N, C-alpha and C positions, 0 to 999 in steps of 0.2 A: 553255608549258602545264604549269603546276605541279600542277594538280588531279588528274590521272589517272595512276595507277601503271601500270607496264609490263604487269603481269598482266591488269589490266582492259582495257588497250589491245589486248592480244593476243586477248582474248575478243571484242571488237568486230571486230577484223580477221578472225577466223575466221568470225564471223556474217556479215560482209559478203562474204567470199570464197565461202561456201556459197550465199548469196543470188545472187551473181553467176553461179555455175555453173548454178544452177537457171534463171535468166533466159535465159542463153545457150542452154540446152537447149530451153526453152519457145519462144523466138523461132525457132530452127531447125525445131522441130516444126510450129509455126504456119505458117511459110513453106512447108513441105513440103505441109501440108494445103491451103493456098491454091493451090498449083500443081496438085495432083491434083483439086481441086474441079471443074474443067471439062474434064478429060481424057477422060471417058467419052463416046464418040460415040453411045451408045444413048439418052441422056437426051432427054426431050421439052422443049418450051418452058417449061412450068411448072417443071420441074426446073432448067432453065437459069436461070430467074429466082431460084429458091431458092438455087442455087449462087452466083449473083451476089451475093445478099444475104449468104450465108455468107462469100464472099471479102471483102466490105466489112467485115463484122464481124471477120474474122480480121486484116485489114489494120489496123483500129482497135486491135485487141488487141495486134498487133505493135508499133504506135507507142507505146502506153502502156508496154509492156514495155521498149522501147528507151529511153524517157525514164527509167524506173526504173533501167535498167542504167547510164545516164549518171550518175544521182545516186549509185549505189553506187560507180562508178568514181571519182567526185569525192571521196567519203568515204574511199576507200582511198588516194587521193593525199594527202588531208589527214593521214592517219595517217603516211604517209612524211615529210611536211613538218612533222610534229609540231604541227599546228594543229587536229587532230581534237577535236571537243567544244567548239569555240569558235564563237560566232555570227559569221557573215560580215558582219553589219551593225554590231552594237554591240561585238563582240569580247569580250563577257562569256561565261562558261562556260555551256554548255547544260546544263539540269537532267539529272541522271543518269536519272531515270525516263523522261524524253523520249527520251534516247538508247537506253535499254533497248527502248522500244517502236518507235522509228524511228531505227536507227543511222545512216541516211544523212541525218538532219536537218541542214539548213544554217543554221537560225536558232533562237534561243531562242524560247520560246512568245510573249513579248511582240512581238518583231520579226516572227514568223510571222503573228500576227494583224494587225499593221499592213500587212504585205506583202500578205496576202489581201484587205485592205480597200483596197488600192491607195494606201496612204499612204507606203509605203517605196520 
Protein backbone atom coordinates (compact mmCIF):
# COMPACT_ATOMS: atom_id res chain seq x y z
CA UNK A 1 0.00 0.00 0.00
CA UNK A 2 2.20 2.75 -1.25
CA UNK A 3 -0.46 5.45 -1.51
CA UNK A 4 -1.16 6.30 2.12
CA UNK A 5 1.31 7.83 4.55
CA UNK A 6 1.50 6.81 8.19
CA UNK A 7 0.03 10.08 9.46
CA UNK A 8 -3.10 9.69 7.31
CA UNK A 9 -3.35 5.99 8.25
CA UNK A 10 -3.23 6.96 11.94
CA UNK A 11 -6.05 9.46 11.39
CA UNK A 12 -8.23 6.73 9.89
CA UNK A 13 -7.29 4.38 12.71
CA UNK A 14 -8.35 6.96 15.33
CA UNK A 15 -11.60 7.63 13.47
CA UNK A 16 -12.37 3.91 13.29
CA UNK A 17 -11.48 3.29 16.93
CA UNK A 18 -13.75 6.08 18.18
CA UNK A 19 -16.57 4.82 15.92
CA UNK A 20 -16.00 1.34 17.37
CA UNK A 21 -16.25 2.59 20.99
CA UNK A 22 -19.42 4.49 20.12
CA UNK A 23 -20.99 1.36 18.57
CA UNK A 24 -20.06 -0.86 21.52
CA UNK A 25 -21.70 1.64 23.91
CA UNK A 26 -24.81 1.94 21.72
CA UNK A 27 -25.22 -1.82 21.42
CA UNK A 28 -24.90 -2.29 25.19
CA UNK A 29 -27.41 0.50 25.86
CA UNK A 30 -29.88 -0.81 23.26
CA UNK A 31 -29.69 -4.33 24.68
CA UNK A 32 -30.30 -2.95 28.18
CA UNK A 33 -33.34 -1.00 26.95
CA UNK A 34 -34.64 -4.15 25.27
CA UNK A 35 -34.34 -6.11 28.49
CA UNK A 36 -36.11 -3.47 30.59
CA UNK A 37 -38.86 -2.87 27.99
CA UNK A 38 -41.09 -5.60 29.43
CA UNK A 39 -39.93 -5.79 33.04
CA UNK A 40 -42.74 -3.56 34.34
CA UNK A 41 -45.55 -5.78 35.73
CA UNK A 42 -48.08 -2.92 35.80
CA UNK A 43 -48.32 -2.45 32.01
CA UNK A 44 -51.57 -3.31 30.24
CA UNK A 45 -51.99 -5.26 26.99
CA UNK A 46 -51.69 -2.24 24.70
CA UNK A 47 -48.48 -1.22 26.44
CA UNK A 48 -47.20 -4.79 26.13
CA UNK A 49 -47.82 -4.63 22.36
CA UNK A 50 -46.02 -1.29 22.17
CA UNK A 51 -43.16 -2.75 24.22
CA UNK A 52 -43.01 -5.73 21.87
CA UNK A 53 -42.76 -3.37 18.90
CA UNK A 54 -40.08 -1.38 20.74
CA UNK A 55 -38.12 -4.56 21.42
CA UNK A 56 -38.33 -5.56 17.75
CA UNK A 57 -37.15 -2.11 16.74
CA UNK A 58 -34.31 -2.19 19.26
CA UNK A 59 -33.34 -5.68 18.12
CA UNK A 60 -33.22 -4.50 14.50
CA UNK A 61 -31.20 -1.49 15.60
CA UNK A 62 -28.76 -3.73 17.48
CA UNK A 63 -28.34 -5.93 14.40
CA UNK A 64 -27.44 -3.02 12.13
CA UNK A 65 -25.07 -1.67 14.81
CA UNK A 66 -23.45 -5.12 15.05
CA UNK A 67 -23.00 -5.22 11.26
CA UNK A 68 -21.42 -1.78 11.37
CA UNK A 69 -19.15 -2.90 14.22
CA UNK A 70 -18.06 -5.87 12.11
CA UNK A 71 -17.20 -3.54 9.19
CA UNK A 72 -15.24 -1.24 11.51
CA UNK A 73 -13.34 -4.21 13.01
CA UNK A 74 -12.51 -5.48 9.51
CA UNK A 75 -11.19 -2.02 8.55
CA UNK A 76 -9.00 -1.91 11.68
CA UNK A 77 -7.69 -5.38 10.78
CA UNK A 78 -6.85 -4.12 7.26
CA UNK A 79 -4.88 -1.26 8.85
CA UNK A 80 -2.85 -3.82 10.83
CA UNK A 81 -2.30 -5.92 7.69
CA UNK A 82 -1.37 -2.82 5.68
CA UNK A 83 -4.13 -3.40 3.13
CA UNK A 84 -6.37 -0.54 4.31
CA UNK A 85 -7.61 1.68 1.51
CA UNK A 86 -7.41 -1.10 -1.05
CA UNK A 87 -10.55 -2.44 -2.76
CA UNK A 88 -11.21 -6.06 -1.76
CA UNK A 89 -12.42 -6.88 -5.28
CA UNK A 90 -10.15 -5.12 -7.78
CA UNK A 91 -7.29 -4.26 -5.34
CA UNK A 92 -7.15 -0.69 -6.67
CA UNK A 93 -6.79 2.15 -4.18
CA UNK A 94 -10.10 3.40 -2.78
CA UNK A 95 -10.61 7.12 -3.44
CA UNK A 96 -9.53 9.33 -0.51
CA UNK A 97 -12.85 11.21 -0.47
CA UNK A 98 -14.70 7.90 -0.15
CA UNK A 99 -12.49 6.81 2.75
CA UNK A 100 -12.96 10.19 4.44
CA UNK A 101 -16.75 9.71 4.31
CA UNK A 102 -16.79 5.93 4.93
CA UNK A 103 -13.51 4.81 6.53
CA UNK A 104 -14.80 1.22 6.77
CA UNK A 105 -15.41 1.05 2.99
CA UNK A 106 -14.35 -2.32 1.56
CA UNK A 107 -14.71 -1.49 -2.13
CA UNK A 108 -13.90 1.34 -4.51
CA UNK A 109 -16.95 3.18 -5.86
CA UNK A 110 -17.07 1.18 -9.12
CA UNK A 111 -16.90 -2.21 -7.40
CA UNK A 112 -19.39 -1.05 -4.74
CA UNK A 113 -21.92 -0.17 -7.46
CA UNK A 114 -21.40 -3.56 -9.13
CA UNK A 115 -21.68 -5.24 -5.73
CA UNK A 116 -24.97 -3.46 -4.95
CA UNK A 117 -26.37 -4.43 -8.37
CA UNK A 118 -25.44 -8.04 -7.69
CA UNK A 119 -22.83 -8.18 -10.42
CA UNK A 120 -19.83 -8.76 -8.17
